[in-house]
N, C-alpha and C positions, 0 to 999 in steps of 0.2 A: 504493500499500500504506499502510495506517495502522498505526502502532505503538501498542500499549497504554501506559498510563501506567506500569505497573511496568517494562516493557521499556525505555521511554524513560529512566526514572530509572536503571535498571541500566547502560545504555550511557553516560550521562552520568557516572555514578559511576566506571565503568571507565576513562573518559578522564581524569578527575581523578586517580584512583589511579595510573594509568600515569605521569603527569607527576610525582607526588610520589615514587614509587619510583625513576624513572630520574634525576630531578635528584639524589636522594641518592646514587645509584650514581655518577653522573658526578663529584660532589663528592669521593667517596671515591677514585675512580679518579685524579683530578688530584693528590690528596694522598698517593698511594701511595708508600710508602718501602721496600717489600719487594723492589724490583728487577724486578718483573714488568712494570710500566707504563713505567718509564724505566730506561735503562741507567746505567752508572757516570758517563758524561759528561752525563747529564741529558737525553739525547735520547729521544723516545718510541719505544717498541718496537712490533712487530707486535701484541702482546697489547693495547696501548693503542688502536691504530687499529681493530682488530676490535671491541673493546668500545665505543668511541666510536661506531662505525658502527651497532652494535646499538641504542645509546641513541638516536641520531638517528632511526632507522627506528621505534623504539617511540614517540618523541615525535610523529612524524607520524601513525602509526596511532592513537595515543591521541587526538590532536586530531581526526582524522576520525571515529572512533567516538563521541567525546564530542559532536562537532558533529551527528551523526545523532540522538543522544539529545536534544540541545537543540532541534533542529528538530521532533522528534517531540512534545516537550512544548509547544512554541509552537503547533503545529497543533492540539493537543488544546484549548488555551485559546480558539482562534478558533472552535471548533465552536459553532453556535448552539444 
C-alpha cells in the first residue's frame, strides 16, 4: 500500500504533535503540587501512575504513527 504525500505528512505531523503534547503533560505532571500526583509524603499516587502510563503509550503510538508517515515520505522520494 502506498501513502499519498498529504497523508504521509499528516501522519508525521501527528507523531511530532503527540510527542510535544505529552512531553509537556509529563513535565506538568511531575511538577504537580495540587496533591493529585503525589501524596503528602511525596510518594506518587495512582493518578500519577495512570497518567504516566497514558503518556508512555502515547509516546509509543506517536512514534509508530510518525514512523509510518516518515517511511511513506521516503518511499515517495524513491519513486522513479
